[in-house]
Each structure stands twice: as C-alpha cells, then as structure tokens.
DOLUM-144921 format. One record per residue (C-alpha): residue number from 1; x, y, z. Coordinates in steps of 0.1 Angstrom, whole numbers, plus 5000, padded with zeros to 4 digits. Last residue first. Layout:
// residues N
NODE  nr east north   up
NODE NUM    X     Y    Z
...
// end
This chain:
// residues 749
NODE  nr east north   up
NODE 749 1260  5773 9087
NODE 748 1279  5805 9091
NODE 747 1273  5835 9068
NODE 746 1254  5854 9094
NODE 745 1283  5852 9118
NODE 744 1306  5871 9095
NODE 743 1336  5850 9082
NODE 742 1369  5855 9100
NODE 741 1367  5822 9119
NODE 740 1361  5803 9087
NODE 739 1391  5819 9070
NODE 738 1414  5809 9099
NODE 737 1401  5773 9097
NODE 736 1406  5773 9060
NODE 735 1441  5786 9064
NODE 734 1449  5757 9086
NODE 733 1433  5734 9059
NODE 732 1456  5750 9033
NODE 731 1486  5746 9055
NODE 730 1478  5709 9060
NODE 729 1475  5705 9022
NODE 728 1507  5723 9015
NODE 727 1526  5700 9038
NODE 726 1509  5670 9021
NODE 725 1521  5684 8987
NODE 724 1556  5688 9000
NODE 723 1557  5651 9012
NODE 722 1543  5640 8979
NODE 721 1571  5658 8960
NODE 720 1599  5646 8983
NODE 719 1587  5610 8984
NODE 718 1583  5604 8947
NODE 717 1552  5599 8926
NODE 716 1555  5632 8907
NODE 715 1526  5655 8916
NODE 714 1491  5646 8905
NODE 713 1473  5671 8883
NODE 712 1485  5705 8870
NODE 711 1455  5726 8874
NODE 710 1440  5710 8905
NODE 709 1474  5708 8922
NODE 708 1481  5744 8912
NODE 707 1447  5756 8924
NODE 706 1449  5738 8957
NODE 705 1483  5752 8967
NODE 704 1474  5785 8952
NODE 703 1449  5791 8980
NODE 702 1478  5788 9005
NODE 701 1499  5814 8985
NODE 700 1475  5842 8990
NODE 699 1501  5868 9002
NODE 698 1511  5846 9032
NODE 697 1512  5877 9055
NODE 696 1480  5891 9041
NODE 695 1461  5859 9044
NODE 694 1435  5858 9015
NODE 693 1406  5834 9019
NODE 692 1381  5862 9018
NODE 691 1402  5877 8990
NODE 690 1371  5882 8968
NODE 689 1388  5865 8939
NODE 688 1401  5837 8961
NODE 687 1370  5831 8983
NODE 686 1338  5832 8963
NODE 685 1350  5830 8927
NODE 684 1380  5807 8933
NODE 683 1361  5784 8956
NODE 682 1332  5782 8932
NODE 681 1356  5773 8903
NODE 680 1376  5749 8925
NODE 679 1343  5731 8936
NODE 678 1329  5731 8900
NODE 677 1361  5716 8886
NODE 676 1363  5691 8915
NODE 675 1329  5676 8907
NODE 674 1309  5672 8940
NODE 673 1282  5698 8937
NODE 672 1278  5722 8966
NODE 671 1243  5726 8979
NODE 670 1245  5753 9006
NODE 669 1260  5782 8987
NODE 668 1273  5809 9009
NODE 667 1287  5790 9040
NODE 666 1287  5759 9019
NODE 665 1316  5772 8999
NODE 664 1337  5771 9031
NODE 663 1331  5733 9035
NODE 662 1337  5726 8998
NODE 661 1371  5743 9000
NODE 660 1380  5721 9031
NODE 659 1370  5690 9012
NODE 658 1389  5699 8981
NODE 657 1419  5705 9002
NODE 656 1415  5671 9018
NODE 655 1409  5655 8984
NODE 654 1442  5668 8971
NODE 653 1460  5654 9001
NODE 652 1442  5620 8997
NODE 651 1450  5619 8960
NODE 650 1487  5625 8966
NODE 649 1488  5599 8993
NODE 648 1471  5574 8970
NODE 647 1497  5581 8943
NODE 646 1526  5579 8967
NODE 645 1518  5546 8984
NODE 644 1552  5545 9000
NODE 643 1537  5531 9032
NODE 642 1548  5562 9052
NODE 641 1533  5583 9024
NODE 640 1501  5564 9029
NODE 639 1500  5573 9065
NODE 638 1508  5609 9056
NODE 637 1478  5609 9032
NODE 636 1457  5596 9061
NODE 635 1466  5627 9080
NODE 634 1455  5649 9051
NODE 633 1422  5630 9051
NODE 632 1417  5633 9089
NODE 631 1423  5670 9084
NODE 630 1396  5673 9059
NODE 629 1372  5655 9083
NODE 628 1380  5681 9109
NODE 627 1371  5707 9085
NODE 626 1338  5691 9079
NODE 625 1330  5687 9116
NODE 624 1339  5724 9122
NODE 623 1317  5734 9092
NODE 622 1288  5713 9105
NODE 621 1288  5736 9135
NODE 620 1295  5724 9171
NODE 619 1271  5738 9196
NODE 618 1282  5728 9231
NODE 617 1260  5707 9254
NODE 616 1242  5715 9285
NODE 615 1209  5708 9267
NODE 614 1211  5740 9247
NODE 613 1239  5758 9229
NODE 612 1269  5779 9239
NODE 611 1282  5812 9228
NODE 610 1290  5822 9193
NODE 609 1303  5857 9200
NODE 608 1340  5850 9198
NODE 607 1367  5863 9220
NODE 606 1404  5860 9207
NODE 605 1434  5849 9228
NODE 604 1418  5864 9259
NODE 603 1442  5885 9278
NODE 602 1467  5875 9306
NODE 601 1494  5866 9281
NODE 600 1525  5845 9292
NODE 599 1513  5814 9274
NODE 598 1482  5821 9254
NODE 597 1449  5825 9270
NODE 596 1417  5804 9264
NODE 595 1428  5777 9288
NODE 594 1430  5805 9315
NODE 593 1392  5807 9314
NODE 592 1388  5773 9328
NODE 591 1352  5768 9342
NODE 590 1336  5798 9325
NODE 589 1353  5789 9292
NODE 588 1340  5753 9293
NODE 587 1368  5728 9291
NODE 586 1380  5719 9256
NODE 585 1370  5684 9245
NODE 584 1394  5683 9214
NODE 583 1430  5679 9206
NODE 582 1441  5664 9238
NODE 581 1420  5633 9231
NODE 580 1441  5626 9200
NODE 579 1475  5630 9217
NODE 578 1486  5593 9220
NODE 577 1464  5582 9190
NODE 576 1485  5606 9168
NODE 575 1517  5586 9176
NODE 574 1500  5553 9168
NODE 573 1488  5566 9135
NODE 572 1521  5583 9128
NODE 571 1541  5550 9126
NODE 570 1556  5527 9151
NODE 569 1587  5522 9132
NODE 568 1592  5557 9118
NODE 567 1586  5572 9152
NODE 566 1613  5549 9167
NODE 565 1638  5553 9140
NODE 564 1636  5591 9145
NODE 563 1638  5587 9184
NODE 562 1669  5565 9180
NODE 561 1668  5529 9189
NODE 560 1696  5519 9213
NODE 559 1676  5488 9224
NODE 558 1641  5490 9210
NODE 557 1618  5517 9220
NODE 556 1585  5511 9238
NODE 555 1587  5525 9273
NODE 554 1612  5553 9268
NODE 553 1595  5564 9235
NODE 552 1560  5563 9250
NODE 551 1571  5584 9279
NODE 550 1586  5609 9254
NODE 549 1554  5612 9235
NODE 548 1531  5614 9265
NODE 547 1552  5640 9284
NODE 546 1557  5662 9253
NODE 545 1520  5662 9246
NODE 544 1513  5670 9282
NODE 543 1535  5701 9278
NODE 542 1514  5710 9248
NODE 541 1481  5711 9265
NODE 540 1481  5748 9271
NODE 539 1487  5755 9235
NODE 538 1456  5737 9223
NODE 537 1467  5707 9201
NODE 536 1469  5705 9162
NODE 535 1477  5672 9148
NODE 534 1503  5649 9131
NODE 533 1524  5676 9116
NODE 532 1554  5665 9094
NODE 531 1591  5663 9101
NODE 530 1620  5670 9078
NODE 529 1650  5648 9075
NODE 528 1689  5651 9074
NODE 527 1691  5685 9091
NODE 526 1730  5685 9089
NODE 525 1731  5646 9095
NODE 524 1717  5654 9129
NODE 523 1685  5674 9137
NODE 522 1662  5650 9121
NODE 521 1625  5657 9119
NODE 520 1599  5629 9122
NODE 519 1574  5646 9143
NODE 518 1555  5680 9142
NODE 517 1528  5688 9166
NODE 516 1507  5717 9154
NODE 515 1503  5743 9180
NODE 514 1471  5759 9192
NODE 513 1458  5792 9205
NODE 512 1421  5791 9211
NODE 511 1394  5811 9192
NODE 510 1362  5809 9212
NODE 509 1328  5795 9203
NODE 508 1332  5763 9223
NODE 507 1365  5757 9204
NODE 506 1377  5776 9173
NODE 505 1412  5767 9161
NODE 504 1445  5785 9160
NODE 503 1480  5782 9147
NODE 502 1515  5780 9160
NODE 501 1543  5756 9150
NODE 500 1557  5728 9171
NODE 499 1586  5704 9167
NODE 498 1596  5673 9185
NODE 497 1628  5656 9171
NODE 496 1635  5690 9156
NODE 495 1641  5696 9119
NODE 494 1607  5710 9108
NODE 493 1605  5731 9140
NODE 492 1632  5753 9128
NODE 491 1621  5782 9151
NODE 490 1619  5805 9120
NODE 489 1597  5776 9106
NODE 488 1572  5797 9086
NODE 487 1541  5780 9099
NODE 486 1536  5803 9128
NODE 485 1550  5809 9163
NODE 484 1578  5784 9158
NODE 483 1590  5760 9185
NODE 482 1619  5737 9185
NODE 481 1625  5706 9209
NODE 480 1656  5686 9206
NODE 479 1663  5651 9221
NODE 478 1693  5641 9241
NODE 477 1675  5641 9274
NODE 476 1650  5616 9261
NODE 475 1677  5590 9254
NODE 474 1693  5598 9287
NODE 473 1662  5590 9306
NODE 472 1653  5620 9327
NODE 471 1657  5619 9366
NODE 470 1681  5648 9367
NODE 469 1662  5667 9340
NODE 468 1631  5668 9361
NODE 467 1629  5706 9370
NODE 466 1646  5715 9337
NODE 465 1619  5699 9318
NODE 464 1592  5720 9334
NODE 463 1610  5753 9331
NODE 462 1621  5747 9295
NODE 461 1587  5737 9285
NODE 460 1572  5768 9300
NODE 459 1597  5791 9285
NODE 458 1593  5775 9250
NODE 457 1555  5779 9253
NODE 456 1558  5816 9261
NODE 455 1585  5820 9234
NODE 454 1563  5804 9208
NODE 453 1533  5825 9216
NODE 452 1507  5816 9190
NODE 451 1500  5833 9156
NODE 450 1532  5851 9150
NODE 449 1535  5869 9116
NODE 448 1540  5905 9130
NODE 447 1569  5892 9152
NODE 446 1576  5909 9185
NODE 445 1562  5887 9213
NODE 444 1538  5868 9191
NODE 443 1566  5846 9179
NODE 442 1602  5856 9186
NODE 441 1614  5822 9173
NODE 440 1620  5794 9198
NODE 439 1647  5768 9207
NODE 438 1643  5747 9237
NODE 437 1675  5737 9256
NODE 436 1659  5713 9281
NODE 435 1658  5687 9255
NODE 434 1695  5688 9254
NODE 433 1722  5710 9237
NODE 432 1728  5730 9268
NODE 431 1711  5714 9299
NODE 430 1731  5733 9325
NODE 429 1723  5769 9334
NODE 428 1756  5787 9344
NODE 427 1749  5822 9330
NODE 426 1734  5840 9361
NODE 425 1764  5864 9365
NODE 424 1778  5847 9396
NODE 423 1773  5813 9379
NODE 422 1794  5822 9350
NODE 421 1822  5830 9374
NODE 420 1817  5797 9392
NODE 419 1816  5776 9360
NODE 418 1847  5793 9348
NODE 417 1865  5784 9381
NODE 416 1854  5749 9378
NODE 415 1865  5748 9341
NODE 414 1899  5762 9345
NODE 413 1918  5729 9347
NODE 412 1903  5719 9313
NODE 411 1920  5750 9297
NODE 410 1891  5766 9277
NODE 409 1900  5769 9241
NODE 408 1864  5778 9230
NODE 407 1837  5796 9247
NODE 406 1803  5789 9232
NODE 405 1773  5811 9232
NODE 404 1737  5801 9229
NODE 403 1708  5806 9206
NODE 402 1707  5770 9192
NODE 401 1722  5783 9159
NODE 400 1753  5791 9180
NODE 399 1772  5822 9190
NODE 398 1810  5822 9191
NODE 397 1839  5832 9214
NODE 396 1876  5826 9211
NODE 395 1887  5862 9216
NODE 394 1905  5857 9248
NODE 393 1897  5823 9263
NODE 392 1897  5824 9301
NODE 391 1900  5858 9315
NODE 390 1890  5878 9284
NODE 389 1860  5855 9280
NODE 388 1849  5861 9316
NODE 387 1852  5899 9310
NODE 386 1831  5897 9279
NODE 385 1805  5875 9299
NODE 384 1805  5904 9324
NODE 383 1797  5929 9297
NODE 382 1770  5908 9283
NODE 381 1754  5899 9318
NODE 380 1751  5937 9323
NODE 379 1735  5942 9289
NODE 378 1710  5914 9296
NODE 377 1709  5880 9280
NODE 376 1683  5864 9258
NODE 375 1684  5833 9235
NODE 374 1651  5819 9249
NODE 373 1670  5804 9278
NODE 372 1707  5812 9272
NODE 371 1731  5783 9277
NODE 370 1768  5792 9279
NODE 369 1785  5763 9261
NODE 368 1820  5753 9271
NODE 367 1844  5740 9245
NODE 366 1873  5721 9260
NODE 365 1911  5720 9260
NODE 364 1937  5695 9275
NODE 363 1942  5677 9242
NODE 362 1933  5696 9210
NODE 361 1904  5677 9194
NODE 360 1882  5696 9218
NODE 359 1864  5681 9247
NODE 358 1828  5691 9251
NODE 357 1813  5710 9281
NODE 356 1776  5720 9286
NODE 355 1758  5688 9293
NODE 354 1780  5667 9316
NODE 353 1801  5697 9329
NODE 352 1769  5715 9339
NODE 351 1756  5685 9357
NODE 350 1790  5680 9376
NODE 349 1793  5717 9383
NODE 348 1760  5720 9402
NODE 347 1776  5726 9435
NODE 346 1813  5735 9431
NODE 345 1839  5707 9427
NODE 344 1860  5689 9453
NODE 343 1894  5680 9440
NODE 342 1902  5645 9427
NODE 341 1890  5654 9392
NODE 340 1920  5675 9385
NODE 339 1910  5688 9350
NODE 338 1939  5686 9326
NODE 337 1961  5716 9318
NODE 336 1964  5732 9284
NODE 335 1983  5764 9284
NODE 334 1962  5796 9283
NODE 333 1950  5821 9258
NODE 332 1948  5797 9230
NODE 331 1959  5809 9196
NODE 330 1933  5805 9168
NODE 329 1944  5796 9134
NODE 328 1951  5810 9100
NODE 327 1987  5813 9087
NODE 326 1985  5785 9063
NODE 325 1952  5798 9051
NODE 324 1964  5833 9041
NODE 323 1972  5824 9004
NODE 322 1936  5810 9001
NODE 321 1921  5843 9008
NODE 320 1935  5857 8975
NODE 319 1916  5829 8955
NODE 318 1883  5844 8945
NODE 317 1893  5879 8956
NODE 316 1914  5882 8925
NODE 315 1882  5885 8904
NODE 314 1882  5872 8868
NODE 313 1851  5882 8848
NODE 312 1825  5855 8849
NODE 311 1818  5839 8815
NODE 310 1826  5802 8824
NODE 309 1808  5806 8858
NODE 308 1775  5815 8840
NODE 307 1776  5783 8820
NODE 306 1785  5764 8852
NODE 305 1754  5779 8867
NODE 304 1732  5771 8838
NODE 303 1743  5735 8837
NODE 302 1739  5731 8874
NODE 301 1703  5744 8872
NODE 300 1696  5720 8844
NODE 299 1709  5690 8863
NODE 298 1692  5701 8896
NODE 297 1658  5704 8881
NODE 296 1645  5736 8866
NODE 295 1614  5741 8887
NODE 294 1629  5725 8919
NODE 293 1660  5746 8916
NODE 292 1640  5777 8911
NODE 291 1617  5769 8939
NODE 290 1646  5762 8963
NODE 289 1661  5796 8954
NODE 288 1632  5814 8971
NODE 287 1607  5834 8950
NODE 286 1577  5812 8952
NODE 285 1556  5829 8978
NODE 284 1571  5862 8969
NODE 283 1552  5862 8936
NODE 282 1566  5891 8915
NODE 281 1603  5883 8914
NODE 280 1607  5847 8907
NODE 279 1643  5836 8902
NODE 278 1658  5836 8866
NODE 277 1681  5866 8865
NODE 276 1689  5871 8902
NODE 275 1690  5834 8908
NODE 274 1715  5829 8878
NODE 273 1736  5857 8890
NODE 272 1737  5845 8926
NODE 271 1745  5810 8914
NODE 270 1774  5824 8895
NODE 269 1787  5843 8926
NODE 268 1785  5811 8946
NODE 267 1804  5793 8919
NODE 266 1830  5821 8919
NODE 265 1835  5820 8957
NODE 264 1838  5783 8962
NODE 263 1858  5775 8931
NODE 262 1893  5780 8947
NODE 261 1882  5758 8975
NODE 260 1876  5728 8952
NODE 259 1840  5716 8949
NODE 258 1839  5679 8956
NODE 257 1805  5663 8954
NODE 256 1790  5691 8934
NODE 255 1754  5704 8932
NODE 254 1739  5680 8957
NODE 253 1703  5689 8964
NODE 252 1690  5707 8994
NODE 251 1658  5692 9011
NODE 250 1628  5714 9007
NODE 249 1604  5725 9035
NODE 248 1569  5738 9029
NODE 247 1560  5768 9051
NODE 246 1595  5781 9054
NODE 245 1623  5754 9055
NODE 244 1650  5757 9029
NODE 243 1672  5737 9005
NODE 242 1680  5746 8969
NODE 241 1718  5741 8967
NODE 240 1745  5718 8980
NODE 239 1782  5717 8978
NODE 238 1802  5688 8992
NODE 237 1833  5708 8997
NODE 236 1870  5706 8991
NODE 235 1903  5698 9008
NODE 234 1934  5679 8994
NODE 233 1955  5652 9010
NODE 232 1985  5643 8988
NODE 231 1994  5609 8974
NODE 230 1984  5617 8939
NODE 229 1950  5629 8951
NODE 228 1938  5619 8985
NODE 227 1904  5632 8996
NODE 226 1889  5658 9019
NODE 225 1854  5669 9027
NODE 224 1839  5700 9044
NODE 223 1802  5705 9039
NODE 222 1790  5735 9020
NODE 221 1755  5749 9019
NODE 220 1734  5771 8996
NODE 219 1696  5777 9000
NODE 218 1698  5760 9034
NODE 217 1679  5732 9050
NODE 216 1704  5704 9041
NODE 215 1734  5724 9055
NODE 214 1723  5723 9091
NODE 213 1758  5736 9101
NODE 212 1761  5723 9136
NODE 211 1739  5692 9130
NODE 210 1764  5663 9130
NODE 209 1770  5635 9105
NODE 208 1783  5652 9074
NODE 207 1812  5672 9088
NODE 206 1828  5706 9091
NODE 205 1796  5724 9082
NODE 204 1791  5757 9064
NODE 203 1757  5775 9059
NODE 202 1742  5800 9033
NODE 201 1708  5817 9034
NODE 200 1694  5836 9004
NODE 199 1666  5861 9007
NODE 198 1638  5867 8982
NODE 197 1632  5881 8947
NODE 196 1669  5888 8943
NODE 195 1685  5918 8925
NODE 194 1712  5930 8948
NODE 193 1735  5899 8950
NODE 192 1755  5904 8917
NODE 191 1765  5939 8930
NODE 190 1782  5925 8960
NODE 189 1772  5944 8992
NODE 188 1786  5916 9014
NODE 187 1793  5886 8991
NODE 186 1831  5886 8993
NODE 185 1833  5893 9030
NODE 184 1808  5864 9038
NODE 183 1826  5841 9014
NODE 182 1859  5847 9030
NODE 181 1845  5844 9065
NODE 180 1828  5811 9057
NODE 179 1861  5798 9041
NODE 178 1882  5810 9070
NODE 177 1859  5791 9095
NODE 176 1855  5758 9077
NODE 175 1881  5740 9098
NODE 174 1889  5706 9084
NODE 173 1873  5671 9081
NODE 172 1854  5676 9113
NODE 171 1848  5649 9140
NODE 170 1873  5660 9166
NODE 169 1858  5695 9167
NODE 168 1883  5724 9175
NODE 167 1885  5742 9142
NODE 166 1848  5746 9137
NODE 165 1831  5744 9171
NODE 164 1805  5771 9163
NODE 163 1797  5752 9130
NODE 162 1789  5779 9104
NODE 161 1764  5805 9095
NODE 160 1764  5831 9067
NODE 159 1742  5860 9077
NODE 158 1717  5868 9050
NODE 157 1726  5872 9013
NODE 156 1698  5896 9002
NODE 155 1662  5903 8997
NODE 154 1657  5920 9031
NODE 153 1673  5913 9064
NODE 152 1709  5912 9078
NODE 151 1719  5927 9045
NODE 150 1741  5954 9061
NODE 149 1739  5953 9099
NODE 148 1777  5955 9103
NODE 147 1802  5947 9130
NODE 146 1839  5956 9129
NODE 145 1843  5975 9161
NODE 144 1838  6009 9146
NODE 143 1810  5995 9126
NODE 142 1790  5988 9157
NODE 141 1792  6025 9169
NODE 140 1783  6036 9134
NODE 139 1753  6013 9130
NODE 138 1740  6025 9164
NODE 137 1742  6061 9153
NODE 136 1724  6053 9120
NODE 135 1698  6034 9139
NODE 134 1687  6063 9162
NODE 133 1660  6077 9140
NODE 132 1646  6042 9136
NODE 131 1639  6039 9173
NODE 130 1649  6005 9188
NODE 129 1624  5985 9208
NODE 128 1642  5952 9200
NODE 127 1679  5945 9195
NODE 126 1688  5914 9176
NODE 125 1720  5894 9174
NODE 124 1729  5870 9147
NODE 123 1739  5832 9150
NODE 122 1712  5822 9126
NODE 121 1689  5809 9151
NODE 120 1690  5842 9169
NODE 119 1708  5856 9199
NODE 118 1687  5883 9217
NODE 117 1705  5911 9235
NODE 116 1685  5928 9262
NODE 115 1688  5963 9276
NODE 114 1655  5975 9262
NODE 113 1671  5993 9232
NODE 112 1691  6024 9225
NODE 111 1713  6030 9256
NODE 110 1714  5995 9272
NODE 109 1714  5975 9239
NODE 108 1741  5998 9225
NODE 107 1763  5995 9255
NODE 106 1761  5957 9256
NODE 105 1768  5955 9219
NODE 104 1798  5977 9225
NODE 103 1812  5954 9253
NODE 102 1804  5923 9232
NODE 101 1825  5937 9203
NODE 100 1854  5941 9227
NODE  99 1849  5905 9240
NODE  98 1850  5892 9204
NODE  97 1823  5877 9182
NODE  96 1825  5849 9157
NODE  95 1789  5835 9150
NODE  94 1799  5822 9115
NODE  93 1793  5858 9103
NODE  92 1777  5879 9131
NODE  91 1751  5902 9113
NODE  90 1730  5925 9135
NODE  89 1693  5928 9134
NODE  88 1676  5959 9145
NODE  87 1640  5958 9157
NODE  86 1612  5983 9160
NODE  85 1602  6014 9180
NODE  84 1567  6028 9180
NODE  83 1569  6066 9189
NODE  82 1591  6077 9161
NODE  81 1576  6050 9139
NODE  80 1543  6070 9140
NODE  79 1521  6084 9166
NODE  78 1521  6120 9154
NODE  77 1506  6113 9120
NODE  76 1521  6097 9089
NODE  75 1557  6087 9089
NODE  74 1556  6050 9080
NODE  73 1526  6048 9059
NODE  72 1532  6011 9057
NODE  71 1540  6000 9092
NODE  70 1574  6006 9110
NODE  69 1561  5996 9143
NODE  68 1530  5977 9147
NODE  67 1502  5988 9172
NODE  66 1490  5976 9205
NODE  65 1512  5992 9230
NODE  64 1509  5995 9268
NODE  63 1530  6023 9280
NODE  62 1554  6022 9309
NODE  61 1585  6025 9287
NODE  60 1574  5992 9270
NODE  59 1545  5971 9280
NODE  58 1534  5940 9262
NODE  57 1497  5937 9253
NODE  56 1504  5915 9223
NODE  55 1496  5940 9196
NODE  54 1531  5955 9195
NODE  53 1548  5937 9166
NODE  52 1581  5949 9151
NODE  51 1592  5961 9118
NODE  50 1627  5955 9108
NODE  49 1659  5975 9104
NODE  48 1688  5953 9092
NODE  47 1702  5977 9067
NODE  46 1687  5957 9038
NODE  45 1654  5960 9056
NODE  44 1658  5997 9057
NODE  43 1662  5999 9020
NODE  42 1635  5974 9012
NODE  41 1610  5996 9032
NODE  40 1624  6028 9017
NODE  39 1616  6016 8981
NODE  38 1580  6007 8990
NODE  37 1576  6039 9011
NODE  36 1587  6062 8982
NODE  35 1613  6088 8992
NODE  34 1605  6125 8992
NODE  33 1577  6123 9019
NODE  32 1598  6145 9042
NODE  31 1603  6117 9067
NODE  30 1612  6094 9038
NODE  29 1640  6120 9027
NODE  28 1652  6121 9063
NODE  27 1655  6083 9066
NODE  26 1672  6082 9032
NODE  25 1698  6107 9045
NODE  24 1706  6085 9074
NODE  23 1708  6056 9050
NODE  22 1733  6074 9028
NODE  21 1755  6083 9058
NODE  20 1754  6046 9069
NODE  19 1765  6035 9034
NODE  18 1794  6060 9034
NODE  17 1806  6047 9068
NODE  16 1806  6012 9056
NODE  15 1826  6021 9025
NODE  14 1851  6040 9046
NODE  13 1857  6013 9071
NODE  12 1849  6028 9106
NODE  11 1878  6034 9130
NODE  10 1887  6069 9117
NODE   9 1850  6079 9118
NODE   8 1847  6070 9155
NODE   7 1862  6102 9168
NODE   6 1841  6123 9144
NODE   5 1810  6105 9156
NODE   4 1819  6109 9192
NODE   3 1822  6147 9189
NODE   2 1856  6163 9183
NODE   1 1867  6192 9205
// end
C-alpha cells in the first residue's frame, strides 16, 4: 500500500517535488554539521522557513518559551530548533486561493502548527510554531494543491500582490490578474533572480486612484492604463521602480508611462539582471532596489535596463500567456439576482452590508469582505469558510493586503444568507476597510525585530473603535490605522492616515514601550504619500492619541476636507501640541505598574535600576534632557520641510544627529567640543568602532546616517531627499535612546 507521500507525488509538479526533496536533504546535512549555517539560513529562508521569537513570555504546548527559534548555531545542543518551532510563510500570488486549497491549509495548520492561519500584508499565509523537520512534508501537501513556499522569504522575488477586486472593480482600466499570475510564474525560481542582495517586492493595480495595489511603495509596480491607437483601444502599464518602505521610505519612480504587455516580463527580467549585477551585496542596509535607483538616478537606471533588455535571449514565455487572455475570466457560480430590500434582514446585517460589501461592475453581483481582526482565523473557521465559498462563489476567493478575505461574485440576493453563514462561524465582523480594521505586523508576538507589541495595540484599538463605530463620524470611519512593532514598516505605518511604530524610552528609571505617531501618509493613490513621526508616546496612551487626533479632525476640518489635506493645512506643530502632554509625565511605577507593561503582556517591559530621587521628584538625567532637545530639532526640521525651507530642514536634521551624538559622548568624555568634525570623530571612536551604538538587527545603519551626512554634506534641496534625511535623523535619535539605556550605570551622567 502506498504511503501518503507516494500518493501525492503524482499531483506535485516535478520541479517542485525535486526542490522539496533537496531541501529535506539539506536539513539532514545541516543536522550532521555538513552544511554551513550561513548557506543553510538563506536556503531555508528561500523555502519560506523563518526564525521566530519566543522571548515574549507566550506559552506554547504548555511551556513558557524565552528563546529564539532557528538561531545561529541551529542544531547545537538538545534544546535546539527541534524544540523551538518557527514560522513558515506561504506564497499566494495576487491573493488567489480556492476552497480546496483552504481545506489543505486548515489541515496543515491544525496538524503542524497551532491551528491558526495568519493572513499577511502581502496576501500570504503564515503558520507559526512549525518544527523545521516537518516543513518538507508540509510543502509536499501544499504543492499537491498548487501552493508553494518557494521564495516567500529570503533575497528573492517575494509574493506578487494585486488588487483583490481586479476584474470586478468599476474603477479599473482592466483586469491585472492574468498579468500578475504570468509574472509570478515566470519569475519563480528564475536563474536571473537568484543573486540579489535583498528582497524584491512587486505589485499590480488596476487603477491610479485607489489603494488596492499600493504600487508607489514597491520595488516594482504596474498600474493598468489604456489608450487609443489608430482607433483601437490598447492595454499597457504605468511601470514604476525603486519604491519601498522599511526604515526610510522611498516613492517609486516612473520607469515607463505605457509599457506594452509583451514587454512586462522581459523588462522585469532585465531589471532583475541589473539589480543582481549592480545592487549592493555586502551592506544589507543599502541593498534594496530603491537604493540602486536613487544612486544611479531614474534616467541612468532606465538606460541600463533597456541596454540589458536589448541583449536578453528570446524567451517564448514572454508572450505565450498573452494568447490565453481572450479566454481568461471568472465564471460566477450563481446567476445575478438583486437584493430584495423589502424583506426583513438579520440583526447586524445593515452595518455589515454598509462596510463590508461593495458592488461589482457586473450588475447584480457584489464583493463581500470577510474581516479578520489581526489577520487570524482558526483551522475550523478556515474549513467552514471554504464551505461557504463553495456554496456562494465557487473558487472566487482572494486575500487582501489589509489581512482579510474577499468573496467575489456574490449574487446580491444571497448576501443576507451569506452574512448568516459567516455569523455562525464567527466571521461576520463589520468595519472592514474602515478605521476599525486596524492592520498590524506580528511585532513582539513572534518577530525577532519587534520592540513594542503591535498586535496587542492593534487589538486594543480595534476593540475600542468597534464599540463606538455606530456613533462615529463618517470621515473618521474611513480613516486607516496601521501599526508596526519597530521602524521597519511591515505594518505599513508610513502609508496610513494614522500610523504607529514601536520604540522605547526610559521614564522614571524604567524602560517603557512607546510608539512613534506617524501622520501625513496617504493610503489611496496607490500609497501616494508617506507620513512622518511627530512624537513618541507611551504605548498605553496611544488610544488617547487616536481620540484626540480624530476629535480634532471632526471639529476643525473644512467641508469635505480629507484627513491628509487637514493635517497638511494645520501643520505638524499643532498636531504635536495635541499629544505633547501624553509624551511625558509618566505615573510613578508603584502607583500604576501596568503603565510599564506592553499591551497583552503581564511582565515588566524592562526593569531598570535607576530608582527615584529626593524631594518627592524623579531624577531626570541631563542625557534625557539633551536627547529630548535633539528630538525637538528633528521635529523643527519637519516644520521647515512643510514650509519648503529645504536647506534649513537639512541643517536641523543634521544638527539633531550631532546633538544626540554629543549627548552620548558626554557619558565618557564630559567636555565635548562643538566642531562637528570632533563630534563625529569622537562618536565614531567611542560608539561606532566599539559597537556600543550597534543594533544587531539594523546592522549599524543608524550610525551611518550621521556619518554619511557629515561626509557628503547637505542632501539635495528637494522634498524627497530632505524627507528621507529627516526620517534617518529620527531613527538615529531613537537608536541613541536605545544606546543610552544599554550603557552601564557607571557611565551615565
């Protein structure tokens, strides 16, 4: 009798099966010490196998864990990766997933993970608490239903995202789905995509005005456009390169205003070759495509890519998919029947219909969003959702970048019954695509880079906002909140109306979880603008920040004024003044110990030894005053940027970094001379060379922000360059706070 692996082998694509076999062998070789850890680390990442954090006190299988899964020294000792499971990421190109695939995903989550599927901000799925020895078997089961984990992580082409309403949206130029699929298939495992210094993210959008594709924040992005040539309508793409979020966001640059479909694959291949050849390899901090585009300039980058395109060997796959386009399209499961609004509707249906249902361009059909708080659903819910899909829409299911599902081609008459079925499985939450639908990265729950609990904060905000959503002003309801656990923007805080990213500060002698408040981002226009931080607020006060800012917007906006226009009009100084008293004056630890905990964590965030001072007052060191002064300067740089005083903004950002450096130097060398050369030299000698300022996850890049600005002088006097310098200065100051908190007590002033 055949075992299950043999039974599945006929259903697994031959090349996928071979890759999984190879990976299984590599695991054994690493276990025996016959495969270098550095090589194996990149190997497993390219198979979607990630390390996972365990120092947050979470419990798994009844055991409290406080180590990192898949660390360096992977197989040393009895308590290794075999006892500390990690994370597996699964690629879902353009978010398209079928009920049969959902069934298998549910089984895998239940049998190998903790029974939870997590939808990511790139339309992927993630399983947590997965043992590395079991990943090949998981990969085989997924491969048998057409799902791969290959290049879901690592220095590769990541999951290609696209509008979840592509093909059914009334505002699109045309359906980008087949193009996204063709490019994903073409680039998967492509030899020209195996020598990158960092990851590459690609997105497709059907229109310019909405947010579904978020093209402007991607390494490569394509927006559907059409025009008339010789009386005939033709399709093409506004094609962008060099965008990205991360620590310092970059807006993508226009590469071609009308890229023909037959050039989509070869031009992307040419970009991959140029990036593989010229992109940074040694310094990961500057190894993304956005840095290469910025270094060369868009014109020179375009010239090199077109030169590369001209010498590419012909590949039939470049255009073969175009022959299939006329036959492409989704077939609705049911006939379109309009909703009978005269019939009584289930309790809660009206609110769900208002927020979660959107009419398709095809009359009589709607897209229904299944909202997932924190992007999570259980294996049982997944199975039942698959059954719901089979009943109402067949295979027309997609994930979204806002960590939800959408069911497409719902006959409008079926909406009340669909709502009832979703309600029975706990998936009928309203508030999708509103301020209630808070997006968050994994943060300190499972990510090794997390500083503050993004998921804990997101859950708290979701709960509070949902409770008052019925009374909420419509302008506030339509805002987006996004939360990242650190500066890396995995929660996409830069493009939210109100964004937050985690950091920490020392208050009353204790380290306290904080979030930087980020305003000025634009979700629409494909992530048309990036926000900037206006101040760091203790985590437990963030809900009050949201209240104050949204209340101020309701009371002071002009008629029909968008939140983005409102924040630009009133300016960052006024916005900061709303929250300034929340940034300081922490309650005494003995009076409010919960203030010193992160959301969802019963432990102290970090306990310091500095204690309290005399005369019933708290001791605040001169260092804390000086770092606050540096933060003031970087905020003033933002104000000058708003006024388009680019040279002054540059100078203030630079001065803020010098000030923070001088503050740290004073811990070892009290009388610090003023000249910048001396400050930078002393900072380099005492904090860079000694790695006292070194953050192992940032790989020292924060220090380089100051060193580069000092060495090269003022940045170009344009809004993008100065915006980026100010972002760098804020991150430098955050790093200075962290460095100060790590210094031994006897070095503190």
